[in-house]
N, CA, C and O atoms as a Tripos MOL2 file, in Angstrom:
@<TRIPOS>MOLECULE
protein
  228   227    57     0     0
PROTEIN
NO_CHARGES

@<TRIPOS>ATOM
      1 N         105.7460   46.3060    0.2410 N.3       1 MET1
      2 CA        107.0950   45.9260   -0.0740 C.3       1 MET1
      3 C         107.7840   47.0880   -0.7570 C.2       1 MET1
      4 O         107.1310   48.0230   -1.2190 O.2       1 MET1
      5 N         109.1050   47.0280   -0.8200 N.am      2 GLU2
      6 CA        109.8940   48.0670   -1.4620 C.3       2 GLU2
      7 C         110.7920   47.4450   -2.5260 C.2       2 GLU2
      8 O         111.2040   46.2900   -2.4170 O.2       2 GLU2
      9 N         111.0860   48.2360   -3.5590 N.am      3 VAL3
     10 CA        111.9190   47.8010   -4.6750 C.3       3 VAL3
     11 C         113.0990   48.7550   -4.8070 C.2       3 VAL3
     12 O         112.9270   49.9720   -4.7400 O.2       3 VAL3
     13 N         114.3080   48.2000   -4.9950 N.am      4 GLU4
     14 CA        115.5000   49.0300   -5.1670 C.3       4 GLU4
     15 C         115.7280   49.3190   -6.6460 C.2       4 GLU4
     16 O         115.7270   48.4130   -7.4800 O.2       4 GLU4
     17 N         115.9270   50.6090   -6.9570 N.am      5 LYS5
     18 CA        116.2850   51.0290   -8.3100 C.3       5 LYS5
     19 C         117.3130   52.1450   -8.1820 C.2       5 LYS5
     20 O         117.0370   53.1930   -7.5980 O.2       5 LYS5
     21 N         118.4920   51.9140   -8.7290 N.am      6 GLU6
     22 CA        119.5730   52.9030   -8.7130 C.3       6 GLU6
     23 C         119.8620   53.4230   -7.3090 C.2       6 GLU6
     24 O         119.9570   54.6320   -7.0970 O.2       6 GLU6
     25 N         120.0010   52.5110   -6.3560 N.am      7 ARG7
     26 CA        120.3640   52.7900   -4.9560 C.3       7 ARG7
     27 C         119.2980   53.5260   -4.1550 C.2       7 ARG7
     28 O         119.5920   54.0290   -3.0700 O.2       7 ARG7
     29 N         118.0750   53.6020   -4.6550 N.am      8 SER8
     30 CA        116.9520   54.1700   -3.9020 C.3       8 SER8
     31 C         115.8660   53.1070   -3.7770 C.2       8 SER8
     32 O         115.6770   52.2880   -4.6770 O.2       8 SER8
     33 N         115.1540   53.1280   -2.6520 N.am      9 TRP9
     34 CA        114.0720   52.1710   -2.4140 C.3       9 TRP9
     35 C         112.7400   52.8610   -2.6240 C.2       9 TRP9
     36 O         112.5150   53.9620   -2.1230 O.2       9 TRP9
     37 N         111.8380   52.1970   -3.3820 N.am     10 TRP10
     38 CA        110.5310   52.7500   -3.7330 C.3      10 TRP10
     39 C         109.4310   51.7890   -3.2920 C.2      10 TRP10
     40 O         109.5980   50.5760   -3.4210 O.2      10 TRP10
     41 N         108.2950   52.3030   -2.7700 N.am     11 PRO11
     42 CA        107.1610   51.4350   -2.4570 C.3      11 PRO11
     43 C         106.6310   50.8110   -3.7450 C.2      11 PRO11
     44 O         106.5400   51.4750   -4.7780 O.2      11 PRO11
     45 N         106.2870   49.5440   -3.6720 N.am     12 GLY12
     46 CA        105.8020   48.8690   -4.8720 C.3      12 GLY12
     47 C         104.9160   47.6910   -4.5530 C.2      12 GLY12
     48 O         104.5660   47.4400   -3.4000 O.2      12 GLY12
     49 N         104.5610   46.9730   -5.6040 N.am     13 ILE13
     50 CA        103.7160   45.7890   -5.5110 C.3      13 ILE13
     51 C         104.4520   44.6340   -6.1640 C.2      13 ILE13
     52 O         104.9220   44.7450   -7.2960 O.2      13 ILE13
     53 N         104.5480   43.5270   -5.4470 N.am     14 GLN14
     54 CA        105.1300   42.3180   -6.0280 C.3      14 GLN14
     55 C         104.0020   41.4790   -6.5930 C.2      14 GLN14
     56 O         103.0440   41.1530   -5.8920 O.2      14 GLN14
     57 N         104.1220   41.1320   -7.8630 N.am     15 ARG15
     58 CA        103.0640   40.3890   -8.5390 C.3      15 ARG15
     59 C         103.2980   38.8840   -8.5340 C.2      15 ARG15
     60 O         102.3370   38.1140   -8.5150 O.2      15 ARG15
     61 N         104.5690   38.4450   -8.5490 N.am     16 ALA16
     62 CA        104.8570   37.0110   -8.6140 C.3      16 ALA16
     63 C         106.3350   36.7600   -8.3460 C.2      16 ALA16
     64 O         107.1640   37.6630   -8.4550 O.2      16 ALA16
     65 N         106.6470   35.5170   -7.9950 N.am     17 TRP17
     66 CA        108.0220   35.0130   -7.9950 C.3      17 TRP17
     67 C         108.1570   34.1260   -9.2210 C.2      17 TRP17
     68 O         107.2430   33.3640   -9.5360 O.2      17 TRP17
     69 N         109.2810   34.2140   -9.9150 N.am     18 ARG18
     70 CA        109.5250   33.3700  -11.0840 C.3      18 ARG18
     71 C         110.9120   32.7520  -10.9710 C.2      18 ARG18
     72 O         111.8790   33.4410  -10.6460 O.2      18 ARG18
     73 N         111.0080   31.4510  -11.2390 N.am     19 LEU19
     74 CA        112.2900   30.7640  -11.2480 C.3      19 LEU19
     75 C         112.7870   30.7330  -12.6850 C.2      19 LEU19
     76 O         112.2100   30.0450  -13.5270 O.2      19 LEU19
     77 N         113.8490   31.4710  -12.9700 N.am     20 ARG20
     78 CA        114.3950   31.5730  -14.3280 C.3      20 ARG20
     79 C         115.3390   30.3950  -14.5790 C.2      20 ARG20
     80 O         116.1200   30.0290  -13.7010 O.2      20 ARG20
     81 N         115.2720   29.8090  -15.7560 N.am     21 ASP21
     82 CA        116.1240   28.6640  -16.0900 C.3      21 ASP21
     83 C         117.3990   29.0870  -16.8260 C.2      21 ASP21
     84 O         118.1000   28.2410  -17.3810 O.2      21 ASP21
     85 N         117.7030   30.3830  -16.8340 N.am     22 ASP22
     86 CA        118.8910   30.8820  -17.5310 C.3      22 ASP22
     87 C         120.0280   31.2180  -16.5700 C.2      22 ASP22
     88 O         120.9730   31.9090  -16.9500 O.2      22 ASP22
     89 N         119.9470   30.7340  -15.3240 N.am     23 GLY23
     90 CA        121.0050   30.9600  -14.3590 C.3      23 GLY23
     91 C         120.7580   32.1230  -13.4160 C.2      23 GLY23
     92 O         121.5180   32.3000  -12.4650 O.2      23 GLY23
     93 N         119.7120   32.9320  -13.6460 N.am     24 ARG24
     94 CA        119.4260   34.0710  -12.7660 C.3      24 ARG24
     95 C         118.7340   33.6440  -11.4810 C.2      24 ARG24
     96 O         118.7200   34.4100  -10.5180 O.2      24 ARG24
     97 N         118.1600   32.4490  -11.4330 N.am     25 GLY25
     98 CA        117.4660   31.9720  -10.2310 C.3      25 GLY25
     99 C         116.1150   32.6460  -10.0590 C.2      25 GLY25
    100 O         115.4380   32.9750  -11.0330 O.2      25 GLY25
    101 N         115.7310   32.8490   -8.7830 N.am     26 TRP26
    102 CA        114.4380   33.4450   -8.4740 C.3      26 TRP26
    103 C         114.4570   34.9390   -8.7450 C.2      26 TRP26
    104 O         115.3960   35.6380   -8.3670 O.2      26 TRP26
    105 N         113.4050   35.4230   -9.4070 N.am     27 MET27
    106 CA        113.2340   36.8440   -9.7190 C.3      27 MET27
    107 C         111.8340   37.2480   -9.2710 C.2      27 MET27
    108 O         110.8950   36.4550   -9.3430 O.2      27 MET27
    109 N         111.7020   38.4890   -8.8100 N.am     28 ALA28
    110 CA        110.4090   39.0230   -8.3830 C.3      28 ALA28
    111 C         109.8530   39.9180   -9.4920 C.2      28 ALA28
    112 O         110.5290   40.8420   -9.9460 O.2      28 ALA28
    113 N         108.6230   39.6420   -9.9260 N.am     29 ASP29
    114 CA        107.9260   40.5410  -10.8530 C.3      29 ASP29
    115 C         107.2960   41.6490  -10.0130 C.2      29 ASP29
    116 O         106.4700   41.3760   -9.1420 O.2      29 ASP29
    117 N         107.6830   42.8990  -10.2730 N.am     30 VAL30
    118 CA        107.2530   44.0180   -9.4430 C.3      30 VAL30
    119 C         106.7510   45.1780  -10.2860 C.2      30 VAL30
    120 O         107.0470   45.2790  -11.4760 O.2      30 VAL30
    121 N         105.9890   46.0450   -9.6480 N.am     31 GLY31
    122 CA        105.5520   47.2960  -10.2430 C.3      31 GLY31
    123 C         105.7070   48.3960   -9.2100 C.2      31 GLY31
    124 O         105.4120   48.1890   -8.0320 O.2      31 GLY31
    125 N         106.1700   49.5760   -9.6410 N.am     32 PHE32
    126 CA        106.3300   50.7060   -8.7310 C.3      32 PHE32
    127 C         106.4320   51.9970   -9.5290 C.2      32 PHE32
    128 O         106.6510   51.9840  -10.7400 O.2      32 PHE32
    129 N         106.2660   53.1160   -8.8230 N.am     33 VAL33
    130 CA        106.3790   54.4500   -9.4180 C.3      33 VAL33
    131 C         107.5240   55.1650   -8.7150 C.2      33 VAL33
    132 O         107.5730   55.2110   -7.4860 O.2      33 VAL33
    133 N         108.4540   55.7270   -9.5020 N.am     34 ALA34
    134 CA        109.5920   56.4710   -8.9560 C.3      34 ALA34
    135 C         109.5060   57.9260   -9.4000 C.2      34 ALA34
    136 O         109.1430   58.2240  -10.5380 O.2      34 ALA34
    137 N         109.8450   58.8210   -8.4850 N.am     35 GLN35
    138 CA        109.8350   60.2530   -8.7900 C.3      35 GLN35
    139 C         111.1950   60.6610   -9.3680 C.2      35 GLN35
    140 O         112.2370   60.3260   -8.8040 O.2      35 GLN35
    141 N         111.1810   61.3740  -10.4790 N.am     36 HIS36
    142 CA        112.3880   61.8850  -11.1300 C.3      36 HIS36
    143 C         112.2670   63.3910  -11.2770 C.2      36 HIS36
    144 O         111.1980   63.9530  -11.0370 O.2      36 HIS36
    145 N         113.3590   64.0560  -11.6710 N.am     37 GLU37
    146 CA        113.3060   65.5030  -11.8730 C.3      37 GLU37
    147 C         112.3500   65.8820  -13.0020 C.2      37 GLU37
    148 O         111.8270   66.9960  -13.0210 O.2      37 GLU37
    149 N         112.1190   64.9700  -13.9360 N.am     38 TRP38
    150 CA        111.2220   65.2250  -15.0640 C.3      38 TRP38
    151 C         109.7950   64.7570  -14.7950 C.2      38 TRP38
    152 O         108.9230   64.9540  -15.6400 O.2      38 TRP38
    153 N         109.5370   64.1480  -13.6500 N.am     39 GLY39
    154 CA        108.1970   63.6690  -13.3140 C.3      39 GLY39
    155 C         108.2360   62.2390  -12.8160 C.2      39 GLY39
    156 O         109.3010   61.7200  -12.4830 O.2      39 GLY39
    157 N         107.0740   61.5990  -12.7640 N.am     40 GLN40
    158 CA        106.9880   60.2310  -12.2750 C.3      40 GLN40
    159 C         107.2400   59.2400  -13.4030 C.2      40 GLN40
    160 O         106.8150   59.4420  -14.5410 O.2      40 GLN40
    161 N         107.9410   58.1640  -13.0580 N.am     41 GLY41
    162 CA        108.1570   57.0690  -14.0030 C.3      41 GLY41
    163 C         107.5540   55.7960  -13.4440 C.2      41 GLY41
    164 O         107.8130   55.4400  -12.2950 O.2      41 GLY41
    165 N         106.7540   55.1050  -14.2430 N.am     42 LYS42
    166 CA        106.1390   53.8530  -13.8110 C.3      42 LYS42
    167 C         106.9630   52.6970  -14.3550 C.2      42 LYS42
    168 O         107.3320   52.6890  -15.5300 O.2      42 LYS42
    169 N         107.2530   51.7130  -13.4930 N.am     43 TYR43
    170 CA        108.1040   50.5870  -13.8550 C.3      43 TYR43
    171 C         107.3830   49.2750  -13.5910 C.2      43 TYR43
    172 O         106.7200   49.1220  -12.5640 O.2      43 TYR43
    173 N         107.5080   48.3380  -14.5010 N.am     44 VAL44
    174 CA        107.0410   46.9670  -14.3360 C.3      44 VAL44
    175 C         108.1890   46.0980  -14.8370 C.2      44 VAL44
    176 O         108.4800   46.0700  -16.0330 O.2      44 VAL44
    177 N         108.8490   45.3770  -13.9010 N.am     45 LEU45
    178 CA        110.0210   44.6060  -14.2860 C.3      45 LEU45
    179 C         110.2610   43.4270  -13.3710 C.2      45 LEU45
    180 O         109.5850   43.2690  -12.3540 O.2      45 LEU45
    181 N         111.2260   42.6020  -13.7350 N.am     46 SER46
    182 CA        111.6710   41.4880  -12.9000 C.3      46 SER46
    183 C         113.0080   41.8730  -12.2910 C.2      46 SER46
    184 O         113.9090   42.3360  -12.9910 O.2      46 SER46
    185 N         113.1310   41.6800  -10.9850 N.am     47 VAL47
    186 CA        114.3580   42.0390  -10.2830 C.3      47 VAL47
    187 C         114.8370   40.8530   -9.4490 C.2      47 VAL47
    188 O         114.0340   40.0070   -9.0570 O.2      47 VAL47
    189 N         116.1550   40.7860   -9.1720 N.am     48 PRO48
    190 CA        116.6770   39.7170   -8.3130 C.3      48 PRO48
    191 C         116.1740   39.8600   -6.8770 C.2      48 PRO48
    192 O         115.7030   40.9200   -6.4670 O.2      48 PRO48
    193 N         116.2860   38.7840   -6.1370 N.am     49 VAL49
    194 CA        115.7990   38.7210   -4.7540 C.3      49 VAL49
    195 C         116.3400   39.8710   -3.9030 C.2      49 VAL49
    196 O         115.5920   40.4150   -3.0910 O.2      49 VAL49
    197 N         117.5930   40.2590   -4.0530 N.am     50 GLY50
    198 CA        118.2070   41.2930   -3.2400 C.3      50 GLY50
    199 C         117.6810   42.6970   -3.4840 C.2      50 GLY50
    200 O         118.0370   43.6200   -2.7510 O.2      50 GLY50
    201 N         116.8460   42.8800   -4.4930 N.am     51 ARG51
    202 CA        116.3140   44.2100   -4.7930 C.3      51 ARG51
    203 C         114.8730   44.3930   -4.3470 C.2      51 ARG51
    204 O         114.2270   45.3680   -4.7320 O.2      51 ARG51
    205 N         114.3540   43.4650   -3.5360 N.am     52 VAL52
    206 CA        113.0260   43.6100   -2.9200 C.3      52 VAL52
    207 C         113.1480   43.3770   -1.4280 C.2      52 VAL52
    208 O         113.9690   42.5770   -0.9800 O.2      52 VAL52
    209 N         112.3220   44.0820   -0.6570 N.am     53 GLN53
    210 CA        112.2850   43.8830    0.7850 C.3      53 GLN53
    211 C         110.9050   44.2460    1.3090 C.2      53 GLN53
    212 O         110.1710   45.0230    0.6990 O.2      53 GLN53
    213 N         110.5760   43.6670    2.4500 N.am     54 GLN54
    214 CA        109.3040   43.9870    3.0970 C.3      54 GLN54
    215 C         109.4170   45.3490    3.7730 C.2      54 GLN54
    216 O         110.4640   45.6940    4.3200 O.2      54 GLN54
    217 N         108.3380   46.1150    3.7330 N.am     55 CYS55
    218 CA        108.3000   47.4290    4.4000 C.3      55 CYS55
    219 C         108.2660   47.2090    5.9060 C.2      55 CYS55
    220 O         107.6130   46.2840    6.3890 O.2      55 CYS55
    221 N         108.9740   48.0650    6.6500 N.am     56 PRO56
    222 CA        108.8700   47.9680    8.1160 C.3      56 PRO56
    223 C         107.4560   48.3350    8.5660 C.2      56 PRO56
    224 O         106.8330   49.2390    8.0110 O.2      56 PRO56
    225 N         106.9660   47.6360    9.5610 N.am     57 VAL57
    226 CA        105.6070   47.8720   10.0670 C.3      57 VAL57
    227 C         105.6230   48.9080   11.1510 C.2      57 VAL57
    228 O         104.5740   49.2420   11.7010 O.2      57 VAL57
@<TRIPOS>BOND
     1     1     2 1
     2     2     3 1
     3     3     4 2
     4     3     5 am
     5     5     6 1
     6     6     7 1
     7     7     8 2
     8     7     9 am
     9     9    10 1
    10    10    11 1
    11    11    12 2
    12    11    13 am
    13    13    14 1
    14    14    15 1
    15    15    16 2
    16    15    17 am
    17    17    18 1
    18    18    19 1
    19    19    20 2
    20    19    21 am
    21    21    22 1
    22    22    23 1
    23    23    24 2
    24    23    25 am
    25    25    26 1
    26    26    27 1
    27    27    28 2
    28    27    29 am
    29    29    30 1
    30    30    31 1
    31    31    32 2
    32    31    33 am
    33    33    34 1
    34    34    35 1
    35    35    36 2
    36    35    37 am
    37    37    38 1
    38    38    39 1
    39    39    40 2
    40    39    41 am
    41    41    42 1
    42    42    43 1
    43    43    44 2
    44    43    45 am
    45    45    46 1
    46    46    47 1
    47    47    48 2
    48    47    49 am
    49    49    50 1
    50    50    51 1
    51    51    52 2
    52    51    53 am
    53    53    54 1
    54    54    55 1
    55    55    56 2
    56    55    57 am
    57    57    58 1
    58    58    59 1
    59    59    60 2
    60    59    61 am
    61    61    62 1
    62    62    63 1
    63    63    64 2
    64    63    65 am
    65    65    66 1
    66    66    67 1
    67    67    68 2
    68    67    69 am
    69    69    70 1
    70    70    71 1
    71    71    72 2
    72    71    73 am
    73    73    74 1
    74    74    75 1
    75    75    76 2
    76    75    77 am
    77    77    78 1
    78    78    79 1
    79    79    80 2
    80    79    81 am
    81    81    82 1
    82    82    83 1
    83    83    84 2
    84    83    85 am
    85    85    86 1
    86    86    87 1
    87    87    88 2
    88    87    89 am
    89    89    90 1
    90    90    91 1
    91    91    92 2
    92    91    93 am
    93    93    94 1
    94    94    95 1
    95    95    96 2
    96    95    97 am
    97    97    98 1
    98    98    99 1
    99    99   100 2
   100    99   101 am
   101   101   102 1
   102   102   103 1
   103   103   104 2
   104   103   105 am
   105   105   106 1
   106   106   107 1
   107   107   108 2
   108   107   109 am
   109   109   110 1
   110   110   111 1
   111   111   112 2
   112   111   113 am
   113   113   114 1
   114   114   115 1
   115   115   116 2
   116   115   117 am
   117   117   118 1
   118   118   119 1
   119   119   120 2
   120   119   121 am
   121   121   122 1
   122   122   123 1
   123   123   124 2
   124   123   125 am
   125   125   126 1
   126   126   127 1
   127   127   128 2
   128   127   129 am
   129   129   130 1
   130   130   131 1
   131   131   132 2
   132   131   133 am
   133   133   134 1
   134   134   135 1
   135   135   136 2
   136   135   137 am
   137   137   138 1
   138   138   139 1
   139   139   140 2
   140   139   141 am
   141   141   142 1
   142   142   143 1
   143   143   144 2
   144   143   145 am
   145   145   146 1
   146   146   147 1
   147   147   148 2
   148   147   149 am
   149   149   150 1
   150   150   151 1
   151   151   152 2
   152   151   153 am
   153   153   154 1
   154   154   155 1
   155   155   156 2
   156   155   157 am
   157   157   158 1
   158   158   159 1
   159   159   160 2
   160   159   161 am
   161   161   162 1
   162   162   163 1
   163   163   164 2
   164   163   165 am
   165   165   166 1
   166   166   167 1
   167   167   168 2
   168   167   169 am
   169   169   170 1
   170   170   171 1
   171   171   172 2
   172   171   173 am
   173   173   174 1
   174   174   175 1
   175   175   176 2
   176   175   177 am
   177   177   178 1
   178   178   179 1
   179   179   180 2
   180   179   181 am
   181   181   182 1
   182   182   183 1
   183   183   184 2
   184   183   185 am
   185   185   186 1
   186   186   187 1
   187   187   188 2
   188   187   189 am
   189   189   190 1
   190   190   191 1
   191   191   192 2
   192   191   193 am
   193   193   194 1
   194   194   195 1
   195   195   196 2
   196   195   197 am
   197   197   198 1
   198   198   199 1
   199   199   200 2
   200   199   201 am
   201   201   202 1
   202   202   203 1
   203   203   204 2
   204   203   205 am
   205   205   206 1
   206   206   207 1
   207   207   208 2
   208   207   209 am
   209   209   210 1
   210   210   211 1
   211   211   212 2
   212   211   213 am
   213   213   214 1
   214   214   215 1
   215   215   216 2
   216   215   217 am
   217   217   218 1
   218   218   219 1
   219   219   220 2
   220   219   221 am
   221   221   222 1
   222   222   223 1
   223   223   224 2
   224   223   225 am
   225   225   226 1
   226   226   227 1
   227   227   228 2
@<TRIPOS>SUBSTRUCTURE
     1 MET1         2 RESIDUE 1 A MET
     2 GLU2         6 RESIDUE 1 A GLU
     3 VAL3        10 RESIDUE 1 A VAL
     4 GLU4        14 RESIDUE 1 A GLU
     5 LYS5        18 RESIDUE 1 A LYS
     6 GLU6        22 RESIDUE 1 A GLU
     7 ARG7        26 RESIDUE 1 A ARG
     8 SER8        30 RESIDUE 1 A SER
     9 TRP9        34 RESIDUE 1 A TRP
    10 TRP10       38 RESIDUE 1 A TRP
    11 PRO11       42 RESIDUE 1 A PRO
    12 GLY12       46 RESIDUE 1 A GLY
    13 ILE13       50 RESIDUE 1 A ILE
    14 GLN14       54 RESIDUE 1 A GLN
    15 ARG15       58 RESIDUE 1 A ARG
    16 ALA16       62 RESIDUE 1 A ALA
    17 TRP17       66 RESIDUE 1 A TRP
    18 ARG18       70 RESIDUE 1 A ARG
    19 LEU19       74 RESIDUE 1 A LEU
    20 ARG20       78 RESIDUE 1 A ARG
    21 ASP21       82 RESIDUE 1 A ASP
    22 ASP22       86 RESIDUE 1 A ASP
    23 GLY23       90 RESIDUE 1 A GLY
    24 ARG24       94 RESIDUE 1 A ARG
    25 GLY25       98 RESIDUE 1 A GLY
    26 TRP26      102 RESIDUE 1 A TRP
    27 MET27      106 RESIDUE 1 A MET
    28 ALA28      110 RESIDUE 1 A ALA
    29 ASP29      114 RESIDUE 1 A ASP
    30 VAL30      118 RESIDUE 1 A VAL
    31 GLY31      122 RESIDUE 1 A GLY
    32 PHE32      126 RESIDUE 1 A PHE
    33 VAL33      130 RESIDUE 1 A VAL
    34 ALA34      134 RESIDUE 1 A ALA
    35 GLN35      138 RESIDUE 1 A GLN
    36 HIS36      142 RESIDUE 1 A HIS
    37 GLU37      146 RESIDUE 1 A GLU
    38 TRP38      150 RESIDUE 1 A TRP
    39 GLY39      154 RESIDUE 1 A GLY
    40 GLN40      158 RESIDUE 1 A GLN
    41 GLY41      162 RESIDUE 1 A GLY
    42 LYS42      166 RESIDUE 1 A LYS
    43 TYR43      170 RESIDUE 1 A TYR
    44 VAL44      174 RESIDUE 1 A VAL
    45 LEU45      178 RESIDUE 1 A LEU
    46 SER46      182 RESIDUE 1 A SER
    47 VAL47      186 RESIDUE 1 A VAL
    48 PRO48      190 RESIDUE 1 A PRO
    49 VAL49      194 RESIDUE 1 A VAL
    50 GLY50      198 RESIDUE 1 A GLY
    51 ARG51      202 RESIDUE 1 A ARG
    52 VAL52      206 RESIDUE 1 A VAL
    53 GLN53      210 RESIDUE 1 A GLN
    54 GLN54      214 RESIDUE 1 A GLN
    55 CYS55      218 RESIDUE 1 A CYS
    56 PRO56      222 RESIDUE 1 A PRO
    57 VAL57      226 RESIDUE 1 A VAL
């Protein structure tokens, strides 16, 4: 799967779906590594449905 961060898509791992009761709805718990000019950054966060997608086969 891929995760969107700042208009770029990164390969990642989806750990769970969570239904938030604060109005955000379904969120995906994800982990991924993004390359930056200063090096790699590792991220573990919850993102809305529109920021995850399946990788093309």
